[in-house]
C-alpha positions in Angstrom: 186.1 243.8 132.6 183.3 242.6 130.3 183.2 244.6 127.1 179.3 244.5 126.7 179.6 244.9 122.9 177.5 241.8 122.2 174.8 243.3 124.4 175.1 246.7 122.6 174.7 245.0 119.3 171.6 243.2 120.6 170.3 246.6 121.8 170.5 247.9 118.2 168.6 244.9 116.9 165.9 245.5 119.5 165.7 249.2 118.7 165.4 248.4 114.9 162.4 246.2 115.6 160.8 248.8 118.0 161.4 251.6 115.5 159.6 249.8 112.8 156.6 249.1 115.1 156.4 252.6 116.5 156.9 254.4 113.2 154.2 252.2 111.6 151.6 253.7 114.0 153.0 257.2 114.4 150.3 259.7 113.3 147.8 256.9 112.6 144.3 258.3 112.8 143.0 255.2 114.5 145.7 255.0 117.1 144.3 253.6 120.4 145.2 255.6 123.5 144.3 254.7 127.1 144.8 256.5 130.4 146.8 254.6 133.0 146.1 254.7 136.8 148.7 257.4 137.2 146.8 259.5 134.7 149.5 259.3 132.0 148.6 258.1 128.5 149.6 254.8 127.0 149.1 253.9 123.3 148.8 250.6 121.5 152.3 251.4 120.1 153.8 251.6 123.6 152.5 248.1 124.4 153.4 246.6 121.1 156.9 247.9 121.2 157.5 246.6 124.7 156.0 243.2 123.8 158.3 243.0 120.8 161.4 243.8 122.8 160.5 241.4 125.5 159.9 238.6 123.0 163.3 239.1 121.4 165.0 239.3 124.8 163.4 236.0 125.9 164.9 234.3 122.8 168.3 236.0 122.9 168.9 236.5 126.7 166.5 234.0 128.4 168.4 234.2 131.7 168.2 238.0 132.0 165.5 239.9 133.8 163.4 242.5 132.1 161.8 245.7 133.6 159.5 247.7 131.4 157.2 250.6 131.9 154.1 248.9 130.6 154.5 245.3 131.9 156.7 245.6 135.0 159.4 243.2 136.1 159.9 239.7 134.8 162.7 237.4 136.0 165.6 237.9 138.4 169.3 237.8 138.5 172.4 240.0 138.2 171.5 241.3 134.7 168.4 243.3 134.0 167.2 245.0 130.8 165.2 248.2 131.4 162.8 249.3 128.7 160.8 252.5 128.0 159.1 251.6 124.7 158.1 255.2 124.0 159.6 257.9 126.1 157.5 260.9 125.2 154.1 259.2 124.7 152.2 262.6 124.9 154.3 263.8 122.0 153.8 260.6 120.1 150.0 260.6 120.4 149.9 264.3 119.2 152.2 263.7 116.2 155.2 265.6 117.7 158.4 263.8 116.6 160.3 264.1 119.9 159.9 260.6 121.4 162.3 257.7 121.7 162.7 254.0 122.7 165.0 253.7 125.6 166.9 250.4 126.1 169.4 249.8 128.9 171.2 246.8 130.4 171.8 247.1 134.1 174.1 244.8 136.2 174.1 244.2 139.9 176.9 245.9 141.8 177.8 246.9 145.3 175.7 250.1 144.9 172.7 248.3 143.4 172.0 247.8 139.7 174.0 250.1 137.4 173.6 250.7 133.7 176.3 249.2 131.5 174.7 249.6 128.1 172.3 252.3 127.0 170.6 253.1 123.7 168.2 255.9 122.8 166.5 255.7 119.4 164.3 258.5 118.1 163.2 257.3 114.7 160.9 260.2 113.9 163.9 262.5 114.3 166.2 260.2 112.4 168.6 260.0 115.4 170.1 257.3 117.6 172.6 257.5 120.5 174.3 254.7 122.5 177.0 253.8 124.9 178.6 250.8 126.6 180.6 250.9 129.8 184.2 251.7 129.1 183.7 252.3 125.4 182.4 255.9 125.1 179.2 257.3 123.7 178.2 257.6 120.1 175.6 258.8 117.7 174.7 257.6 114.2 172.5 255.4 112.2 174.2 252.2 113.4 177.3 250.8 114.9 179.3 251.1 111.7 178.1 254.6 110.8 178.8 256.4 114.1 180.5 259.4 115.5 181.8 259.6 119.1 180.3 262.3 121.2 181.5 264.3 124.2 180.1 266.9 126.6 180.9 270.6 126.4 183.7 272.4 128.1 181.6 275.3 129.3 182.7 276.2 132.8 180.7 279.4 133.6 176.9 279.4 134.3 176.6 282.7 132.5 177.7 280.8 129.3 175.6 277.7 129.9 172.5 276.4 128.1 170.0 274.7 130.5 167.2 272.4 129.4 164.2 271.2 131.3 160.8 269.6 130.7 158.2 271.8 132.5 157.6 274.0 135.5 154.9 272.1 137.3 157.0 269.5 138.9 159.4 272.0 140.4 156.6 273.9 141.9 155.0 270.8 143.4 158.2 269.9 145.1 158.7 273.4 146.4 161.8 273.8 144.3 160.5 276.5 141.9 162.3 279.4 143.4 165.7 277.7 143.1 164.8 276.6 139.6 163.9 280.1 138.5 167.1 281.5 140.1 169.1 279.0 138.0 167.4 280.1 134.8 168.3 283.7 135.6 172.0 282.8 135.9 172.4 280.8 132.7 172.9 282.1 129.2 169.9 280.2 127.7 167.0 278.0 128.7 164.8 275.7 126.5 162.1 273.2 127.5 163.0 270.4 125.1 161.8 267.7 127.6 162.0 263.9 127.8 165.1 262.1 126.6 166.4 264.8 124.2 168.1 267.3 126.6 170.2 264.4 128.0 171.4 263.5 124.6 172.2 267.1 123.9 174.2 267.3 127.1 176.1 264.2 125.9 176.7 265.8 122.5 177.8 269.1 124.0 175.1 271.3 122.5 173.4 271.7 126.0 175.4 272.0 129.2 172.8 271.3 131.9 169.4 269.6 132.2 167.2 268.4 135.1 163.8 266.9 135.8 162.1 266.7 139.3 160.2 263.4 138.9 161.2 260.3 136.9 161.1 256.5 136.8 164.1 254.2 136.4 163.1 253.4 132.8 163.2 257.2 132.0 166.8 257.5 133.1 168.9 254.3 132.8 169.8 254.6 129.2 170.3 258.3 129.4 172.5 258.0 132.4 175.2 255.8 130.8 175.2 257.8 127.5 175.8 261.0 129.5 178.5 259.5 131.7 180.3 257.7 128.8 180.3 261.1 127.0 182.3 262.5 129.9 179.4 264.1 131.8 177.8 263.7 135.2 174.4 262.1 135.9 172.9 262.1 139.4 169.7 262.6 141.3 168.9 266.0 142.7 170.3 264.6 145.9 173.7 264.2 144.2 173.6 260.4 144.2 175.3 259.1 141.0 173.2 257.1 138.7 169.4 256.7 137.8 168.0 255.7 141.2 166.9 258.9 142.9 163.5 259.4 141.3 164.7 262.5 139.6 167.7 263.5 137.5 170.3 266.2 136.9 172.8 265.8 134.1 175.6 268.1 133.1 179.1 268.4 131.5 180.4 267.9 135.0 182.0 271.3 135.3 178.7 273.0 136.4 177.0 270.1 138.2 177.5 271.2 141.8 176.4 274.7 141.0 173.2 273.4 139.3 172.4 271.2 142.3 172.9 274.1 144.7 170.2 276.1 142.9 167.8 273.2 142.4 167.9 272.2 146.1 167.0 275.6 147.4 163.6 275.6 149.2 161.3 278.5 149.9 
């Protein structure tokens, strides 16, 4: 089995470059922000970070395809890098430090493309997480200053901490009643949003998290970090991996119970 460690090292190099670019414009008074056709914001920093990553990948991995939030798909083949230059752009443009660059390498398999490397870098928080298939999940400043992470052992919903992003998506999908029932069963809820709850599931500080509507670049890196930390990452339909257009992540022990609540309809 490939060890993917060279790809993981490259992901760190890419993240270092992206972090420098995004932090340089974070809280800039003249930051340019536009509204995309889907009515979500995009800043000049989003575009610059993705361009920077694409340029480095073109030099280091010219045969690999690249899929990014801002510039779409380029290339083809069995290996595909998936990039979200700033996950949490709304936070970024308002000066909230909860945002990250998400970098994943996906490889073609019988079940479609699956993540084999994932890195999540949140420079304004001073945090970074990563994983490679078969090598576990880690957090730290770099590959040589890292600690291995693992999901929690909480096995009762009454003792569990559940994180989410917002209520609106659940209501739009007619899942709000089940969502609220789940919040009543758990010990604690918090709306951290974006990449962060998935990393806290991987670290064991949160036991459950879910979002009702996502894109592949929102999930690919998170998925492998959670699973390599011993957790479970699926869509709300229970399908493993980041391909369902939504996500549920857990320590594995509570996953089926969570999905049972979130799939209840009015």
